[in-house]
C-alpha positions, -999 to +999 in steps of 0.1 A: +015-292-208+018-320-181+042-343-174+034-378-160+054-408-149+056-432-176+081-463-182+118-462-184+128-443-214+137-456-248+139-450-285+107-438-304+088-453-318+093-480-284+078-506-305+099-498-341+137-498-329+162-497-360+189-522-359+222-507-341+234-489-365+206-479-392+192-447-379+216-423-391+235-421-351+269-404-351+286-422-333+300-397-304+261-391-297+263-424-276+259-421-238+279-403-224+284-392-187+276-362-171+307-339-179+327-363-197+345-343-229+330-334-262+343-351-292+360-321-316+351-332-349+329-359-359+343-390-364+341-406-403+313-429-412+327-467-406+321-492-435+284-502-431+290-543-419+268-573-436+237-575-410+215-603-410+182-598-430+154-600-406+125-605-427+140-619-461+112-644-462+080-625-453+050-624-471+040-591-481+016-571-477-012-563-509-014-526-520-049-532-511-042-545-477-020-520-469-049-490-483-076-514-463-057-504-431-046-471-438-086-461-440-086-480-410-062-460-391-073-425-402-110-433-400-115-401-375-089-378-395-095-356-425-066-371-449-072-367-484-079-401-502-051-389-527-026-388-496-037-420-485-026-439-515+005-422-516+008-433-480+000-470-495+029-467-526+052-457-499+045-484-474+047-511-505+082-497-518+092-496-481+080-535-471+095-547-501+128-536-495+130-546-459+135-580-476+170-573-488+178-542-461+168-539-424+148-508-422+118-515-398+103-537-374+067-530-386+053-555-411+017-555-401-006-535-425-025-517-393+003-513-376+023-501-404-007-476-413-013-466-376+023-463-362+044-453-393+017-429-414-009-417-387+015-405-363+034-388-390-003-374-403-010-359-365+023-347-363+020-322-395-018-312-385+000-299-353+029-279-371+031-251-392+050-261-420+041-241-453+074-227-470+095-244-444+123-264-444+123-295-426+153-317-418+143-356-414+172-365-392+182-404-398+151-409-416+162-449-425+130-463-446+121-423-454+100-421-417+088-394-409+101-371-443+081-388-468+044-383-451+057-351-440+070-341-477+036-356-492+007-339-466+027-302-473+039-303-511+050-263-498+075-279-474+111-283-485+122-316-465+159-323-466+159-364-452+191-374-437+208-407-431+246-413-424+238-451-434+242-452-475+229-479-486+197-462-464+198-429-484+205-440-512+171-465-508+155-433-500+166-410-529+153-437-554+123-441-537+115-402-539+125-399-576+100-433-579+074-415-565+077-380-580+077-359-546+093-327-562+096-315-525+119-341-511+153-348-514+178-375-497+215-370-482+235-395-470+255-374-446+250-372-404+228-341-396+258-328-375+276-319-412+248-310-429+237-278-407+271-271-407+267-258-441+229-251-443+199-233-417+164-254-415+134-246-401+129-276-385+143-307-378+124-337-367+138-366-350+118-400-345+132-437-335+167-422-332+174-420-293+169-403-259+160-367-253+190-355-237+212-375-268+194-356-294+202-324-280+235-335-272+241-348-310+227-314-322+247-292-301+280-275-323+249-268-348+218-257-323+222-221-342+214-237-377+179-246-365+147-228-351+125-259-342+132-293-330+106-318-326+109-349-310+084-376-320+080-401-288+059-428-273+047-429-235+082-423-216+083-388-232+081-374-198+109-396-178+129-387-207+118-354-207+135-348-172+163-369-176+177-348-206+158-309-189+193-304-171+216-309-204+186-289-230+189-264-209+225-262-208+227-259-243+194-234-250+171-256-260+138-242-248+107-272-244+080-254-256+050-279-262+037-313-257+010-326-279-005-366-270-021-384-287-033-419-287-028-443-317-063-467-323-066-502-315-052-500-282-016-495-300+004-472-279+008-434-273+022-406-287+033-376-280+051-345-299+075-326-281+088-292-294+120-275-281+130-241-294+164-239-307+190-209-303+182-205-337+148-190-331+159-172-298+185-150-313+212-169-288 
């Protein structure tokens, strides 16, 4: 594992920030100064405010356009054609829903194929998920949970989001696509993990390394591995969050770096061993 200098840390994917309050964040996990007191209990979810729909009038890409883009993005991968078909089906559903609620800023077919689906696919190739329970924290439009569930049918994937309309959309999508090994819940990850244990927690497009481990500080014994999907700024995020991660018992075990095609940028998968896997 190497640590390199990169741009200043930001949420990941760097090019797909979802609207504020739309990623399933807990307001109590917002940036805090060192030594600040921790909240005793998570606050109740706030009422979901009306927001401007960013892509209400955008022309939708066709299923064929998405499928062709997936062929381009996955040219050097060993993904089955059936998997790409299912990803294309999901992408079309997401883009149609994106005209009535803000789910993603990634709307061009090649960007969708590489930044959403190839990124998730490669992550599943690096992690042993057979028979494991996976928690997708702040799933938004269903990323990475739905691509993960489609790639490994013998994993059980729970997709959670504190924004009710997004969790309901993901649940309806799972039902429409008939994905038996996935379920969606309108709940904060911390609340879910107070009552349930998981093998793997996945975090994508949520917050920094430091804030992600702080988010899970009270439930860190309920998971084995914490996987963060990051962009090229990962090394600075790791350094900035190192003290907090160590204090809470999260140990950085592995970093996998990879490049998306078409000069769409670098990605990294950070694997943290959580206290739940260390007998702490």
